[in-house]
C-alpha positions in Angstrom: 66.1 122.3 -1.5 66.9 121.9 -5.2 70.6 122.7 -4.7 70.8 120.1 -1.9 69.2 117.6 -4.0 71.4 118.4 -6.8 74.5 117.8 -4.7 73.1 114.4 -3.6 72.4 113.7 -7.3 76.0 114.5 -8.3 77.2 112.1 -5.4 74.9 109.3 -6.4 75.4 109.8 -10.1 79.0 108.6 -9.9 77.7 105.1 -9.5 75.8 105.3 -12.9 77.3 105.0 -16.3 79.0 108.0 -17.8 77.0 108.0 -21.0 73.3 109.1 -20.6 70.4 108.3 -22.9 69.1 111.3 -24.9 66.5 111.5 -27.6 67.3 113.0 -31.0 66.2 116.4 -29.7 68.7 116.1 -26.9 66.0 115.9 -24.3 66.8 113.3 -21.6 65.1 109.9 -21.3 64.8 107.6 -18.4 67.7 104.9 -18.3 66.5 102.2 -16.0 70.1 100.9 -15.2 71.0 104.4 -14.0 67.7 104.7 -12.1 68.4 101.6 -10.2 72.1 102.4 -9.6 71.2 105.8 -8.2 68.6 104.4 -6.0 70.8 101.6 -4.8 73.3 104.1 -3.8 70.7 106.0 -1.8 69.6 102.9 -0.1 73.2 101.9 0.8 74.5 105.2 1.9 72.6 106.5 5.1 74.6 109.8 4.9 72.1 111.4 2.5 70.3 113.3 5.2 67.3 114.6 2.8 66.2 111.0 2.4 66.9 109.4 5.8 63.5 109.2 7.3 61.9 108.2 4.0 64.5 105.5 3.0 64.7 104.3 6.7 60.9 103.6 6.5 61.1 102.0 3.2 64.0 99.8 4.3 62.3 98.6 7.5 58.9 98.1 5.8 60.6 95.8 3.2 62.7 93.2 5.0 65.6 95.5 6.4 64.4 96.1 9.9 67.6 94.0 11.2 69.9 94.5 8.3 72.4 97.5 8.5 72.3 99.8 5.5 75.9 99.5 4.5 77.5 99.1 1.0 79.8 96.6 2.5 77.1 94.4 4.0 76.1 91.5 1.7 72.7 91.1 3.1 72.0 94.8 2.5 73.3 94.6 -1.0 71.2 91.6 -1.6 68.1 93.5 -0.3 68.9 96.6 -2.2 69.1 94.6 -5.5 65.8 92.9 -4.8 64.1 96.2 -4.1 65.4 98.2 -7.1 64.7 95.3 -9.4 61.1 96.1 -8.8 61.4 99.5 -10.3 59.9 99.8 -13.9 59.3 102.5 -16.4 56.8 102.5 -19.1 58.0 104.8 -22.0 54.7 105.5 -23.6 52.7 106.7 -20.4 56.1 108.1 -18.9 55.2 106.2 -15.8 57.6 105.1 -13.0 56.4 102.3 -10.8 57.8 100.8 -7.7 55.8 98.1 -5.8 57.0 98.2 -2.2 55.4 98.1 1.2 54.8 100.8 3.8 53.2 103.7 1.8 49.6 102.7 1.8 48.3 104.0 5.1 45.7 106.7 4.3 46.3 108.3 7.7 50.0 108.8 7.0 50.9 112.5 5.9 54.6 111.6 5.7 55.1 108.2 4.0 52.9 108.6 1.0 53.4 107.3 -2.6 54.0 111.0 -3.7 56.7 111.3 -1.1 58.4 108.1 -2.3 58.5 109.5 -5.8 60.9 112.1 -4.8 63.5 109.4 -4.3 64.1 109.6 -8.1 64.9 113.3 -8.2 68.7 113.0 -7.7 68.9 110.9 -10.9 66.5 113.2 -12.8 68.4 116.4 -11.7 71.8 114.9 -12.4 70.6 114.0 -15.8 69.3 117.4 -16.7 65.4 116.7 -16.7 63.7 120.1 -16.3 61.3 120.8 -13.4 58.3 120.3 -15.6 59.5 116.8 -16.6 60.2 115.9 -13.1 56.8 116.9 -11.9 55.2 115.0 -14.6 57.1 111.9 -13.7 56.2 112.3 -10.1 52.5 112.9 -10.8 52.4 109.7 -13.0 54.1 107.7 -10.4 52.3 104.5 -9.9 52.3 102.3 -6.9 51.1 98.9 -5.9 51.7 99.5 -2.2 50.3 97.3 0.7 50.4 98.1 4.3 51.7 94.6 4.9 53.2 91.5 2.8 50.6 89.1 1.3 49.6 86.4 3.6 51.6 83.1 3.1 49.9 79.9 2.5 50.6 77.8 5.7 50.2 74.5 3.7 53.1 75.4 1.3 56.6 74.5 2.6 59.4 77.0 2.5 61.7 77.0 -0.4 65.4 76.2 0.0 65.0 72.8 1.7 67.7 70.2 0.9 65.2 67.4 0.2 61.5 67.2 -0.6 59.3 68.5 2.1 57.4 65.1 2.9 60.8 63.3 3.1 62.0 65.9 5.5 58.9 65.4 7.5 59.2 61.7 7.7 63.0 62.0 8.5 62.0 64.1 11.5 59.2 62.0 12.7 56.0 63.4 11.3 53.9 60.6 9.9 50.1 60.1 9.2 49.3 63.2 7.1 49.8 64.2 3.5 49.6 67.9 4.5 51.5 69.8 7.1 50.8 73.3 8.5 54.2 75.4 8.3 53.2 77.7 11.0 56.0 79.5 13.1 55.3 77.0 15.9 55.6 74.0 13.7 58.5 75.2 11.9 60.3 75.7 15.2 59.4 72.1 16.2 60.8 70.6 13.1 63.8 72.9 13.1 64.7 71.5 16.6 64.5 67.9 15.4 66.7 68.9 12.1 69.2 70.4 14.5 69.3 67.1 16.5 69.9 65.2 13.3 72.5 67.5 11.8 70.1 68.9 9.2 71.4 72.4 9.8 70.7 73.9 6.6 67.0 72.8 6.7 66.8 74.0 10.3 67.8 77.4 9.1 65.4 77.4 6.2 62.4 76.5 8.5 63.4 79.0 11.2 63.8 81.8 8.6 60.3 81.0 7.4 58.9 81.1 10.7 60.7 84.5 11.5 59.1 85.9 8.3 55.7 85.4 9.9 56.5 86.4 13.4 59.3 87.3 15.4 60.4 84.7 18.0 63.2 84.8 20.6 63.4 80.9 20.3 63.8 80.9 16.6 66.5 83.7 16.7 68.2 81.7 19.4 68.2 78.3 17.5 69.1 80.0 14.2 71.8 81.9 15.7 73.3 78.9 17.4 73.2 77.0 14.2 74.8 79.9 12.4 77.6 79.9 14.9 78.1 76.2 14.6 78.3 76.5 10.7 80.5 79.5 10.6 77.9 81.8 9.1 79.4 85.1 10.7 77.2 87.8 9.1 74.0 85.6 9.4 74.8 84.9 13.2 75.0 88.8 13.7 71.6 89.2 12.1 70.0 86.7 14.3 71.9 88.4 17.3 70.5 91.8 16.3 66.9 90.3 15.8 67.1 89.0 19.4 68.3 92.4 20.6 65.6 94.2 18.5 62.9 92.2 20.4 64.2 92.8 23.9 67.3 94.9 24.1 68.2 92.4 26.8 70.6 89.5 27.1 67.9 87.4 28.6 66.9 86.1 25.2 64.5 83.3 26.2 62.3 83.1 29.3 62.1 79.3 29.0 65.0 77.5 30.9 63.9 74.3 29.2 64.6 75.6 25.9 68.1 76.7 27.0 68.7 73.0 28.3 67.7 71.5 25.0 69.8 73.9 22.9 72.9 74.3 24.9 76.2 73.6 23.6 79.5 75.5 22.7 77.8 77.2 19.8 74.9 78.4 21.9 77.2 79.7 24.5 79.1 81.6 21.8 75.8 82.9 20.5 74.8 84.2 23.8 78.1 85.9 24.1 77.8 87.5 20.8 74.3 89.0 21.8 76.0 90.4 24.9 78.8 92.1 22.9 76.3 93.5 20.4 74.2 94.8 23.3 77.0 97.1 24.4 76.6 99.2 21.1 
């Protein structure tokens, strides 16, 4: 097992800097840039069989369910950067910490915090940490895991809108209240009106916010239609894969009425994209 891990460590070590940090007595110390670079390589290269089940679970539990683990995929690069940015190391206590979701289920015998700690072994072995030091770091590994993301505040608008939320609501015809519930259903309703007014970027923000709370075929369909219209190729593929992940069917929406409302050249092309991706 150690020899296989060493071979993995040598491969992923190539992404780290060539000069490693050592103490005066030549014992290795943890270099956070190299730790993050090594873990990033593991996240974006599915070929490392030793870690495939662990990393697949980590990836899907932290926003990567519909994002392919590919070093050439900008969406995957962005997610990997965000995830490894959470890794910290406290020198005094010799403690690595990585707060991610998916490893808090007490009934799980496979995806435990201790299991996740092994993801740092390729870096540690490549940088000549001895087995005692590795076991100490794994024993000290600290987690702030949760079984699900924290609950969103339904009264807080999503970030990224092109105008203040209250102005957007007035523009789309929502008057008479100073507060608005940004539920998945309400976000879809406002997004449909944004789409009709040409406020496409705001529609995408609202639909992404809705999909962050609950998967919806209608939200994927409308978002994908807008992404096709705007020329956002990678994002359109993600929306199409999200639709397929829900149904594995080209029949995206059971409501003909919604098809009639959102039915133009971009919608037709999005449906064709889903058909093509369903062949894989």
